[in-house]
LOBALUM-464814 format. One record per residue (C-alpha): x negated, y, z; residue number from 1. Coordinates in nm, 4 decimals, padded with zeros to 6 digits. Layout:
REM residues N
- X:Y:Z:NUM;
...
This chain:
REM residues 567
- 00.0190:-00.0022:-00.0014:1;
- -00.0947:00.3585:-00.0431:2;
- -00.3009:00.5252:00.2391:3;
- -00.1857:00.8645:00.1870:4;
- -00.4536:01.0154:00.4848:5;
- -00.7363:00.9100:00.2619:6;
- -00.9105:01.0068:-00.0764:7;
- -00.7450:01.1828:-00.2906:8;
- -00.4427:01.2869:-00.0925:9;
- -00.5445:01.3823:00.2756:10;
- -00.1893:01.4342:00.3382:11;
- -00.0950:01.5778:00.6946:12;
- 00.1294:01.3905:00.9425:13;
- 00.4331:01.6680:00.8300:14;
- 00.3513:01.5803:00.4667:15;
- 00.3934:01.2144:00.5120:16;
- 00.6894:01.2263:00.7117:17;
- 00.8403:01.4271:00.4683:18;
- 00.7236:01.1961:00.1874:19;
- 00.8719:00.9013:00.3760:20;
- 01.2122:01.0744:00.4222:21;
- 01.2534:01.1782:00.0634:22;
- 01.1572:00.8104:-00.0291:23;
- 01.4227:00.6884:00.1895:24;
- 01.6956:00.9206:00.0612:25;
- 01.6289:00.8516:-00.3109:26;
- 01.8339:00.6472:-00.5191:27;
- 01.6926:00.3638:-00.7437:28;
- 01.7728:00.5690:-01.0387:29;
- 01.6105:00.8903:-00.9198:30;
- 01.2780:00.6641:-00.8322:31;
- 01.2929:00.5145:-01.1676:32;
- 01.2998:00.8778:-01.3255:33;
- 00.9766:00.9374:-01.1262:34;
- 00.7993:00.6931:-01.3212:35;
- 00.8394:00.8567:-01.6634:36;
- 00.6227:01.1198:-01.7947:37;
- 00.8250:01.2128:-02.0844:38;
- 00.7592:01.4136:-02.3887:39;
- 00.8517:01.7800:-02.3227:40;
- 01.1981:01.8590:-02.4658:41;
- 01.2171:02.1577:-02.7305:42;
- 01.4883:02.4146:-02.6520:43;
- 01.5686:02.4195:-03.0417:44;
- 01.6787:02.0521:-03.0401:45;
- 01.7771:01.9500:-02.6650:46;
- 01.9268:02.1463:-02.3924:47;
- 01.6407:02.1040:-02.1330:48;
- 01.8410:02.1572:-01.8277:49;
- 02.0875:01.8842:-01.9136:50;
- 01.7733:01.6795:-02.0252:51;
- 01.6011:01.7066:-01.6836:52;
- 01.9093:01.6566:-01.4784:53;
- 02.0032:01.3219:-01.6679:54;
- 01.6736:01.1527:-01.6807:55;
- 01.5054:01.3189:-01.3690:56;
- 01.1577:01.2466:-01.4949:57;
- 00.8564:01.2737:-01.2787:58;
- 00.6675:01.4707:-01.5403:59;
- 00.6794:01.6327:-01.8799:60;
- 00.3808:01.6667:-02.1369:61;
- 00.4035:01.9406:-02.3850:62;
- 00.2140:01.9888:-02.7220:63;
- 00.0942:02.3260:-02.8247:64;
- 00.3321:02.5988:-02.8802:65;
- 00.3606:02.9726:-02.8848:66;
- 00.3021:03.0727:-02.5101:67;
- 00.6447:03.2572:-02.4364:68;
- 00.8447:02.9697:-02.5671:69;
- 00.6164:02.7148:-02.3446:70;
- 00.6749:02.9296:-02.0389:71;
- 01.0364:02.9500:-02.1051:72;
- 01.0789:02.5746:-02.1468:73;
- 00.8823:02.4775:-01.8659:74;
- 01.0439:02.7261:-01.6229:75;
- 01.3912:02.5948:-01.7213:76;
- 01.2629:02.2298:-01.6623:77;
- 01.1408:02.2992:-01.3361:78;
- 01.4612:02.4931:-01.2196:79;
- 01.6619:02.1950:-01.3157:80;
- 01.4575:01.9186:-01.1413:81;
- 01.5437:01.8064:-00.8131:82;
- 01.1861:01.6991:-00.7491:83;
- 00.9087:01.9687:-00.8875:84;
- 00.7685:01.8245:-01.2125:85;
- 00.4220:01.7331:-01.3180:86;
- 00.3742:01.9518:-01.6284:87;
- 00.0896:01.8340:-01.8618:88;
- -00.1014:01.9336:-02.1733:89;
- -00.4142:01.7935:-02.3496:90;
- -00.6447:02.0687:-02.2232:91;
- -00.9465:01.9112:-02.4122:92;
- -01.0972:02.2286:-02.5766:93;
- -00.9271:02.5410:-02.4261:94;
- -00.5955:02.6933:-02.3683:95;
- -00.5058:02.6148:-02.7279:96;
- -00.4097:02.2705:-02.5743:97;
- -00.0770:02.4377:-02.4787:98;
- -00.0562:02.7774:-02.6372:99;
- -00.0983:02.8355:-02.9955:100;
- -00.2104:03.1742:-02.9014:101;
- -00.4649:03.0378:-02.6406:102;
- -00.8489:03.0264:-02.6744:103;
- -00.9993:02.7580:-02.8663:104;
- -01.2945:02.7902:-02.6557:105;
- -01.4854:02.4762:-02.7881:106;
- -01.5210:02.1001:-02.8288:107;
- -01.6533:01.8907:-02.5245:108;
- -01.9316:01.8175:-02.7582:109;
- -02.0404:02.1619:-02.8309:110;
- -02.0207:02.2206:-02.4499:111;
- -02.2673:01.9053:-02.4204:112;
- -02.4947:02.0516:-02.7057:113;
- -02.5336:02.3693:-02.4824:114;
- -02.6616:02.1368:-02.2306:115;
- -02.5350:02.3954:-01.9744:116;
- -02.2750:02.2949:-01.7112:117;
- -02.1664:02.6516:-01.6794:118;
- -02.0222:02.6298:-02.0126:119;
- -01.8368:02.3002:-01.9088:120;
- -01.6983:02.5015:-01.6209:121;
- -01.5699:02.7692:-01.8358:122;
- -01.3884:02.5054:-02.0620:123;
- -01.1800:02.4062:-01.7487:124;
- -01.1596:02.7461:-01.6432:125;
- -01.0354:02.9045:-01.9645:126;
- -00.7929:02.6344:-02.0204:127;
- -00.6758:02.6012:-01.6610:128;
- -00.6220:02.9746:-01.6554:129;
- -00.4295:03.0044:-01.9742:130;
- -00.1989:02.6689:-01.8991:131;
- -00.1646:02.7911:-01.5451:132;
- -00.0029:03.1308:-01.6891:133;
- 00.2646:02.9009:-01.8784:134;
- 00.3575:02.6917:-01.5964:135;
- 00.1408:02.3733:-01.6536:136;
- -00.0008:02.2038:-01.3470:137;
- -00.1783:01.9178:-01.4899:138;
- -00.4688:01.8581:-01.7401:139;
- -00.4915:01.5369:-01.9514:140;
- -00.8857:01.5979:-01.9364:141;
- -01.1887:01.5618:-01.8715:142;
- -01.2476:01.3086:-02.1216:143;
- -01.5162:01.0886:-01.9598:144;
- -01.5641:00.8575:-02.2584:145;
- -01.9408:00.7802:-02.3838:146;
- -01.9923:00.8134:-02.7618:147;
- -02.1557:00.5020:-02.8313:148;
- -02.0521:00.4171:-03.1637:149;
- -02.0933:00.6797:-03.4518:150;
- -01.8213:00.5155:-03.6512:151;
- -01.5513:00.5467:-03.3799:152;
- -01.3002:00.7887:-03.5571:153;
- -01.1203:00.9086:-03.2670:154;
- -01.3716:01.0104:-02.9807:155;
- -01.6720:01.1959:-03.1531:156;
- -01.6448:01.5773:-03.0588:157;
- -01.3927:01.5047:-02.7750:158;
- -01.6466:01.3547:-02.5565:159;
- -01.9421:01.5083:-02.3800:160;
- -02.1830:01.2600:-02.5739:161;
- -02.3609:00.9636:-02.5303:162;
- -02.5767:01.0322:-02.2233:163;
- -02.3941:00.9198:-01.9071:164;
- -02.5560:01.1736:-01.6860:165;
- -02.4670:01.4608:-01.8937:166;
- -02.1214:01.3275:-01.9558:167;
- -02.0823:01.3147:-01.5738:168;
- -02.2064:01.6379:-01.5023:169;
- -02.0079:01.8392:-01.7648:170;
- -01.6855:01.6281:-01.6604:171;
- -01.7417:01.7461:-01.2888:172;
- -01.7923:02.1020:-01.3915:173;
- -01.4842:02.0821:-01.6266:174;
- -01.2753:01.9430:-01.3529:175;
- -01.3938:02.2121:-01.1020:176;
- -01.2858:02.4874:-01.3579:177;
- -00.9403:02.3273:-01.3797:178;
- -00.8887:02.2888:-01.0190:179;
- -00.9932:02.6542:-00.9517:180;
- -00.6878:02.7466:-01.1578:181;
- -00.4665:02.4890:-00.9660:182;
- -00.4334:02.2394:-01.2509:183;
- -00.4827:01.8856:-01.1919:184;
- -00.7601:01.7099:-01.3952:185;
- -00.6784:01.3501:-01.5157:186;
- -00.9762:01.1755:-01.6422:187;
- -00.9512:00.9353:-01.9397:188;
- -00.9663:00.6991:-02.0996:189;
- -01.0201:00.4132:-01.8492:190;
- -01.1798:00.1350:-01.9087:191;
- -01.3701:00.3387:-02.1507:192;
- -01.3351:00.4578:-02.5298:193;
- -01.6392:00.4960:-02.7898:194;
- -01.7818:00.1495:-02.7978:195;
- -01.5427:00.0041:-03.0400:196;
- -01.5196:00.1735:-03.4154:197;
- -01.1419:00.1510:-03.4018:198;
- -00.8679:00.3966:-03.2943:199;
- -00.6361:00.2556:-02.9798:200;
- -00.3595:00.4693:-03.1496:201;
- -00.3550:00.1900:-03.4282:202;
- -00.4379:-00.1165:-03.2214:203;
- -00.5434:-00.2472:-02.8967:204;
- -00.9054:-00.1681:-02.9020:205;
- -01.1983:-00.3137:-02.7249:206;
- -01.4583:-00.2045:-02.4640:207;
- -01.7123:-00.5025:-02.5408:208;
- -01.9677:-00.4148:-02.2794:209;
- -02.0709:-00.6998:-02.0558:210;
- -01.9689:-00.6276:-01.6833:211;
- -02.2995:-00.4944:-01.5563:212;
- -02.3673:-00.2904:-01.8716:213;
- -01.9904:-00.1615:-01.8152:214;
- -02.0881:-00.0906:-01.4338:215;
- -02.3851:00.0895:-01.4997:216;
- -02.2425:00.3244:-01.7583:217;
- -01.8599:00.3633:-01.7774:218;
- -01.8136:00.2185:-01.4269:219;
- -02.0791:00.4714:-01.2655:220;
- -01.8931:00.7645:-01.4257:221;
- -01.5608:00.6619:-01.2712:222;
- -01.7060:00.5682:-00.9398:223;
- -01.8634:00.8943:-00.8912:224;
- -01.5708:01.1158:-00.9859:225;
- -01.3500:00.8894:-00.7893:226;
- -01.5734:00.9202:-00.4972:227;
- -01.5775:01.3232:-00.5545:228;
- -01.1904:01.2861:-00.5109:229;
- -01.0564:01.2918:-00.8663:230;
- -00.6657:01.2634:-00.8203:231;
- -00.5576:01.0927:-01.1418:232;
- -00.6849:00.8560:-01.3845:233;
- -00.5274:00.7856:-01.7711:234;
- -00.5198:00.4329:-01.8402:235;
- -00.6120:00.3373:-02.2045:236;
- -00.4804:00.0437:-02.4380:237;
- -00.8252:-00.0885:-02.4463:238;
- -00.9473:-00.4285:-02.3235:239;
- -01.2642:-00.4895:-02.1261:240;
- -01.2841:-00.8540:-02.1345:241;
- -01.5968:-00.8871:-01.9508:242;
- -01.4310:-00.7737:-01.6255:243;
- -01.1114:-00.9575:-01.6760:244;
- -01.3254:-01.2783:-01.6936:245;
- -01.5250:-01.1570:-01.3902:246;
- -01.2146:-01.1138:-01.1941:247;
- -01.0199:-01.4324:-01.3232:248;
- -01.2770:-01.7020:-01.4176:249;
- -01.1271:-01.9289:-01.6842:250;
- -00.8812:-01.6782:-01.8112:251;
- -00.7944:-01.7626:-02.1692:252;
- -00.8474:-01.5279:-02.4900:253;
- -00.4657:-01.5227:-02.5230:254;
- -00.4278:-01.3757:-02.1573:255;
- -00.6487:-01.1034:-02.1694:256;
- -00.4899:-00.7646:-02.1620:257;
- -00.5441:-00.3894:-02.2598:258;
- -00.5908:-00.2092:-01.9483:259;
- -00.2509:-00.0404:-01.9795:260;
- -00.0843:-00.3495:-01.8863:261;
- -00.3578:-00.5420:-01.7128:262;
- -00.3188:-00.6164:-01.3459:263;
- -00.6940:-00.7334:-01.3457:264;
- -00.8183:-00.4152:-01.4681:265;
- -00.5903:-00.1655:-01.2731:266;
- -00.5388:-00.3487:-00.9365:267;
- -00.8472:-00.5331:-00.9578:268;
- -01.1205:-00.3238:-01.1143:269;
- -00.9838:00.0214:-01.0619:270;
- -00.8441:-00.0156:-00.7350:271;
- -01.0273:-00.2821:-00.5597:272;
- -01.3570:-00.2728:-00.7006:273;
- -01.4095:00.1098:-00.7631:274;
- -01.1703:00.1980:-00.4872:275;
- -00.9380:00.4519:-00.6586:276;
- -00.6364:00.5401:-00.4488:277;
- -00.4807:00.7886:-00.6618:278;
- -00.2249:00.8332:-00.9336:279;
- -00.2624:00.6025:-01.2670:280;
- -00.0812:00.7450:-01.5817:281;
- -00.0603:00.5429:-01.8998:282;
- -00.1886:00.6940:-02.2358:283;
- 00.0873:00.7591:-02.4743:284;
- 00.3091:00.4375:-02.4905:285;
- 00.4336:00.5146:-02.8401:286;
- 00.0889:00.3979:-02.9504:287;
- 00.0452:00.0931:-03.1567:288;
- -00.2240:00.0058:-02.9264:289;
- 00.0314:-00.0215:-02.6528:290;
- 00.3090:-00.1861:-02.8284:291;
- 00.0970:-00.4502:-03.0011:292;
- 00.0490:-00.6282:-02.6362:293;
- 00.3825:-00.7541:-02.5881:294;
- 00.7402:-00.6756:-02.6655:295;
- 00.8342:-00.3304:-02.5163:296;
- 01.0977:-00.4733:-02.2821:297;
- 00.8465:-00.6886:-02.1132:298;
- 00.5516:-00.4476:-02.1434:299;
- 00.7056:-00.1447:-01.9440:300;
- 00.7594:-00.3614:-01.6503:301;
- 00.4253:-00.5268:-01.6888:302;
- 00.2657:-00.1833:-01.7015:303;
- 00.3991:-00.0876:-01.3480:304;
- 00.3425:-00.4158:-01.2135:305;
- -00.0290:-00.3804:-01.3151:306;
- -00.0580:-00.1068:-01.0829:307;
- 00.0042:00.1583:-01.3002:308;
- 00.2411:00.4649:-01.1786:309;
- 00.3780:00.6657:-01.4643:310;
- 00.4457:00.5689:-01.8289:311;
- 00.3554:00.8438:-02.0690:312;
- 00.6047:00.9238:-02.3408:313;
- 00.8764:00.7091:-02.4527:314;
- 01.0409:00.5877:-02.7911:315;
- 01.3987:00.5735:-02.7269:316;
- 01.4479:00.7158:-02.3804:317;
- 01.7638:00.5612:-02.2933:318;
- 01.6370:00.2090:-02.4103:319;
- 01.3051:00.2365:-02.2137:320;
- 01.4788:00.3796:-01.8864:321;
- 01.6914:00.0576:-01.9027:322;
- 01.4014:-00.1739:-01.9544:323;
- 01.2859:-00.0460:-01.6236:324;
- 01.5981:-00.0459:-01.4589:325;
- 01.6869:-00.3966:-01.5657:326;
- 01.3415:-00.5019:-01.4426:327;
- 01.4098:-00.3468:-01.1105:328;
- 01.7688:-00.5046:-01.0978:329;
- 01.6219:-00.8482:-01.1492:330;
- 01.3246:-00.8241:-00.9131:331;
- 01.0725:-00.8427:-01.2096:332;
- 00.9640:-00.4800:-01.0529:333;
- 01.0088:-00.5359:-00.6793:334;
- 01.1409:-00.2727:-00.4642:335;
- 00.7942:-00.2462:-00.2754:336;
- 00.6099:-00.1793:-00.5989:337;
- 00.8649:00.0764:-00.7051:338;
- 00.7883:00.2706:-00.3719:339;
- 00.4449:00.2404:-00.4088:340;
- 00.4400:00.4198:-00.7351:341;
- 00.6696:00.6918:-00.6300:342;
- 00.4819:00.7375:-00.3398:343;
- 00.1643:00.7837:-00.5487:344;
- 00.3287:01.0174:-00.7576:345;
- 00.5164:01.2421:-00.4744:346;
- 00.1680:01.2238:-00.2674:347;
- 00.0020:01.3749:-00.5774:348;
- 00.2550:01.6336:-00.6012:349;
- 00.2181:01.7290:-00.2104:350;
- -00.1393:01.6945:-00.2118:351;
- -00.2101:01.8952:-00.5233:352;
- 00.0370:02.1735:-00.4150:353;
- 00.3061:02.1132:-00.6854:354;
- 00.5418:02.1154:-00.4046:355;
- 00.5747:02.1581:-00.0318:356;
- 00.7547:01.9759:00.2520:357;
- 01.0927:02.1509:00.1897:358;
- 01.0781:01.9944:-00.1722:359;
- 01.0390:02.3200:-00.3254:360;
- 00.8359:02.3931:-00.6370:361;
- 00.5116:02.5925:-00.5452:362;
- 00.3434:02.6638:-00.8430:363;
- 00.5694:02.8996:-01.0389:364;
- 00.3925:03.1040:-01.3155:365;
- 00.3496:03.4896:-01.2737:366;
- 00.6061:03.7008:-01.4065:367;
- 00.3829:03.8993:-01.6389:368;
- 00.2145:03.6237:-01.9178:369;
- -00.1516:03.7515:-01.9644:370;
- -00.3615:03.4641:-02.1190:371;
- -00.6746:03.6983:-02.0865:372;
- -00.7819:03.5785:-02.4234:373;
- -01.0262:03.8706:-02.4884:374;
- -01.2527:03.7787:-02.2054:375;
- -01.2092:03.4085:-02.2839:376;
- -01.3175:03.4502:-02.6495:377;
- -01.6590:03.6363:-02.4817:378;
- -01.7205:03.3147:-02.3077:379;
- -01.6693:03.0975:-02.6274:380;
- -01.9120:03.3357:-02.8061:381;
- -02.1689:03.2486:-02.5489:382;
- -02.1035:02.8607:-02.5624:383;
- -02.1520:02.8966:-02.9689:384;
- -02.4620:03.0696:-02.9538:385;
- -02.6164:02.8206:-02.7200:386;
- -02.4709:02.5001:-02.8757:387;
- -02.5278:02.5190:-03.2591:388;
- -02.7876:02.2577:-03.3277:389;
- -03.0559:02.2597:-03.6099:390;
- -03.0821:01.8764:-03.6763:391;
- -03.3410:01.9129:-03.9370:392;
- -03.5032:02.1598:-04.1999:393;
- -03.7269:01.9177:-04.3643:394;
- -03.8127:02.1660:-04.6694:395;
- -03.7940:02.4890:-04.4665:396;
- -03.4871:02.6441:-04.6295:397;
- -03.4058:02.8777:-04.3523:398;
- -03.3584:03.1467:-04.3081:399;
- -03.0871:03.1931:-04.5816:400;
- -03.0866:03.5599:-04.6857:401;
- -02.9273:03.7457:-04.9841:402;
- -03.2728:03.8355:-05.1035:403;
- -03.3832:03.4826:-05.0917:404;
- -03.0783:03.3051:-05.2277:405;
- -02.8499:03.5710:-05.3831:406;
- -02.5849:03.3342:-05.5381:407;
- -02.4288:03.0640:-05.3237:408;
- -02.2276:02.7866:-05.4247:409;
- -01.9881:02.6815:-05.1566:410;
- -01.8382:02.3463:-05.1108:411;
- -01.5851:02.2621:-04.8335:412;
- -01.5306:01.9166:-04.7190:413;
- -01.2440:01.7920:-04.5274:414;
- -01.0673:02.1189:-04.4194:415;
- -00.7100:01.9652:-04.3643:416;
- -00.4775:02.0284:-04.0852:417;
- -00.3301:01.6646:-04.0739:418;
- -00.2998:01.4386:-03.7720:419;
- -00.3188:01.4908:-03.4060:420;
- -00.5889:01.6622:-03.1964:421;
- -00.6898:01.8550:-03.5142:422;
- -00.7845:02.2181:-03.3611:423;
- -00.8907:02.4559:-03.6268:424;
- -00.7000:02.3829:-03.9904:425;
- -00.8948:02.5530:-04.2646:426;
- -01.2656:02.7182:-04.2318:427;
- -01.2824:02.7788:-04.6184:428;
- -01.1494:03.1322:-04.6530:429;
- -01.3487:03.2325:-04.3340:430;
- -01.6921:03.1040:-04.4332:431;
- -01.6502:03.2509:-04.7781:432;
- -01.5575:03.5997:-04.6554:433;
- -01.8378:03.5850:-04.4096:434;
- -02.0892:03.5148:-04.6621:435;
- -01.9728:03.7864:-04.8992:436;
- -01.9800:04.0235:-04.6074:437;
- -02.3347:03.9430:-04.5449:438;
- -02.4241:04.0003:-04.8810:439;
- -02.4068:03.6935:-05.0700:440;
- -02.2279:03.6178:-05.4030:441;
- -02.0260:03.3015:-05.3708:442;
- -01.8568:03.0621:-05.5951:443;
- -01.6473:02.8127:-05.4287:444;
- -01.6139:02.4593:-05.5687:445;
- -01.2693:02.3773:-05.6362:446;
- -01.2254:01.9994:-05.6048:447;
- -00.8523:02.0494:-05.7473:448;
- -00.9355:02.1617:-06.0565:449;
- -01.2727:02.0313:-06.1769:450;
- -01.5254:02.1755:-06.4368:451;
- -01.5445:01.8666:-06.6597:452;
- -01.8307:02.0055:-06.8695:453;
- -02.0138:02.0745:-06.5234:454;
- -01.9323:01.7354:-06.3964:455;
- -02.0193:01.5160:-06.6916:456;
- -02.2832:01.7123:-06.9041:457;
- -02.4431:01.9998:-06.7157:458;
- -02.8117:01.9262:-06.5828:459;
- -03.0315:02.0782:-06.3178:460;
- -03.1101:02.3988:-06.5329:461;
- -02.7498:02.4820:-06.6122:462;
- -02.6865:02.4827:-06.2329:463;
- -02.9688:02.6991:-06.1525:464;
- -02.8341:02.9353:-06.3906:465;
- -02.5043:02.9456:-06.1780:466;
- -02.6501:02.9523:-05.8230:467;
- -02.9748:02.9553:-05.5968:468;
- -02.8562:02.7455:-05.3170:469;
- -02.5651:02.5075:-05.2409:470;
- -02.4195:02.5410:-04.9101:471;
- -02.1959:02.2632:-04.7975:472;
- -01.9385:02.2765:-04.4723:473;
- -01.7824:01.9915:-04.3641:474;
- -01.4705:02.0244:-04.1613:475;
- -01.3591:01.6710:-04.1106:476;
- -01.2041:01.6765:-03.7756:477;
- -01.1514:01.3945:-03.5220:478;
- -00.7879:01.2896:-03.5370:479;
- -00.5531:01.0369:-03.4067:480;
- -00.4201:00.7706:-03.6294:481;
- -00.6769:00.7291:-03.8967:482;
- -00.9436:00.4734:-03.9368:483;
- -01.2383:00.6710:-04.0157:484;
- -01.4140:01.0183:-04.0328:485;
- -01.6501:00.9891:-04.2998:486;
- -01.7441:01.2003:-04.5735:487;
- -01.4909:01.1420:-04.8670:488;
- -01.6121:01.2694:-05.2016:489;
- -01.4121:01.3444:-05.4904:490;
- -01.3475:00.9998:-05.6508:491;
- -01.4127:01.0837:-06.0067:492;
- -01.8225:01.0761:-06.0074:493;
- -01.8397:01.2029:-05.6579:494;
- -01.7889:01.5364:-05.8383:495;
- -01.8354:01.7358:-05.5324:496;
- -02.1609:01.5538:-05.3919:497;
- -02.4939:01.7229:-05.4316:498;
- -02.6749:01.4956:-05.6786:499;
- -02.9043:01.8121:-05.7366:500;
- -03.0337:01.8243:-05.3903:501;
- -03.4003:01.7293:-05.4606:502;
- -03.3975:02.0262:-05.7051:503;
- -03.1785:02.3216:-05.5841:504;
- -03.1806:02.4100:-05.2220:505;
- -02.9048:02.2546:-05.0289:506;
- -02.7800:02.3304:-04.6664:507;
- -02.5193:02.1125:-04.4873:508;
- -02.3253:02.2196:-04.2020:509;
- -02.0903:02.0175:-04.0035:510;
- -01.7940:02.1992:-03.8084:511;
- -01.6802:01.8966:-03.6603:512;
- -01.8207:01.5383:-03.6901:513;
- -02.2013:01.5361:-03.5936:514;
- -02.2666:01.2204:-03.7881:515;
- -02.2321:01.3168:-04.1394:516;
- -02.6145:01.2642:-04.1928:517;
- -02.4850:00.8966:-04.2547:518;
- -02.3276:00.9640:-04.5578:519;
- -02.5840:01.2370:-04.7001:520;
- -02.9184:01.1216:-04.5408:521;
- -03.1510:01.2873:-04.8049:522;
- -03.0181:01.6433:-04.7314:523;
- -03.3168:01.8779:-04.6532:524;
- -03.1336:02.0859:-04.3867:525;
- -02.8494:01.9761:-04.1503:526;
- -02.6826:02.1933:-03.9064:527;
- -02.4145:02.0587:-03.6150:528;
- -02.1824:02.3312:-03.5082:529;
- -01.9172:02.0930:-03.3415:530;
- -01.6397:02.3471:-03.3400:531;
- -01.4787:02.5258:-03.6300:532;
- -01.3424:02.8434:-03.4328:533;
- -01.4413:03.1733:-03.5207:534;
- -01.7051:03.2046:-03.2460:535;
- -01.8902:02.9181:-03.3594:536;
- -01.8518:03.0151:-03.7369:537;
- -02.0119:03.3445:-03.6498:538;
- -02.3045:03.1890:-03.4619:539;
- -02.3694:02.9586:-03.7468:540;
- -02.3966:03.2635:-03.9890:541;
- -02.6180:03.4539:-03.7736:542;
- -02.8474:03.1495:-03.7122:543;
- -02.8542:03.0572:-04.0942:544;
- -02.9676:03.4057:-04.1509:545;
- -03.2366:03.3992:-03.8855:546;
- -03.0737:03.6753:-03.6940:547;
- -03.0458:03.4157:-03.4057:548;
- -03.2237:03.1298:-03.2750:549;
- -03.1025:02.7818:-03.2871:550;
- -03.0726:02.6723:-02.9118:551;
- -02.8436:02.3451:-02.9317:552;
- -02.9575:01.9914:-02.8209:553;
- -02.8475:01.6776:-02.9807:554;
- -02.5884:01.5255:-02.7289:555;
- -02.5569:01.2342:-02.9642:556;
- -02.7949:01.0680:-03.2151:557;
- -02.6929:01.2547:-03.5278:558;
- -02.9329:01.0204:-03.7413:559;
- -02.7026:00.7335:-03.6583:560;
- -02.9973:00.5011:-03.5821:561;
- -03.0844:00.5007:-03.9517:562;
- -03.4446:00.5935:-04.0480:563;
- -03.3327:00.7221:-04.3921:564;
- -03.1351:01.0028:-04.2319:565;
- -03.4712:01.1364:-04.0819:566;
- -03.6476:01.1607:-04.4003:567;
């Protein structure tokens, strides 16, 4: 059973007495409602007040929208909830995780490239301040995964890199920035993403490390953060077979389960081995990685019985509620297990100041909405200056000046706003405008309308007559529900690929994925920027032109373990 006097709760006798009284007066339906962390209802399609009163969820999670709209929706939700709600957002890269007019501070990998924990604190501080302004009290971040596989399509710039000490240091600093703004940090994705090369949105992926290697990497990160009092952990749809076999010798392959439905990994590894006493929340349950494990009717009760307290998102909300209600009614979920989960939920709300012992909501946003984005953009500028990384400049093409290379051929790759977690959309117009403002003559390569004469017939001299340097900018952002984040050249003759790069100076800048050298190993000059926000684009241009030094370090191996990428 939960010990509310211990970490991470430290509740007083008064608070514990209130919680027990609250639990005793709640109906079974009200308790079931607390288990659900639902998709934030949109006022344009749903009566939020009626929705909250009907389902009585324990929490709501919103995707980014305009700040005044989010604040209004969350205010309505809180005003109509009998028990104050946990209100969450993916605050992974700044306040833009909840407010489209918030600050895109920078990806965690950009923060890691600065090698400055103060920037990680500012990531949490900026995101936490802006989120609290609109009524968010919980962050589904920091991400504490290790970027161990450059082919993984979902982690990448969302992590603090591959060095566990840096990941731990940065996650601790980000968490402090959040808590200083009274936003609850939720570390994710237990038992650890970044080993597999697949996306748990699409299947149940695998953390294939042996138990000792896991314990000395992911386990060490979780252990130290738990020891430091982290209040909540998000549970992923990821297998960790070595630890399930350690905890149940002889278990068959067929009986192995992703963490989101594994009692061995939650009650066993997380709670008994790592001694986590706090709140557990699944990753989003509409993911295929969740639903592939079993039928949803069996899976939702199995999730609660595994030791997980809250179910993130729903499919058909009435159906999902009924699956849990039926499991409680027939004893599949015991009354004791239901009470244990609700105790952790209410205990977290009390311990984190979301509600008081009168059952009142205590974290109402201020009357006047002020995101302070001007101040926050200054912090983002400092991060960008410290983080942009020169990976190689083999032929010493830098600095890039209008006197040296007056005519630029600009080729932008990716640059699509498609899929979850994408932050920045297009960089094409911004880069072109910046180059022109700095005195370059720019011709943009048009992948949609190919010059067939150039593609099939022109040689080096023909191209030298058109431009002095080719600048490639890849904005291939990490996104959910995709199988790769690789360079995808125009399929006709790879028409936009720099076949001429040994004859005409060619510079490659990545504003997202740090691993593109794997697909273009022979390029002379390669720069990782990690984030496509305005501050980072400005910093890249200053550094390309020699107006500012490159200061960033490599938080991952940009050479992908391949000797050819270093040549």
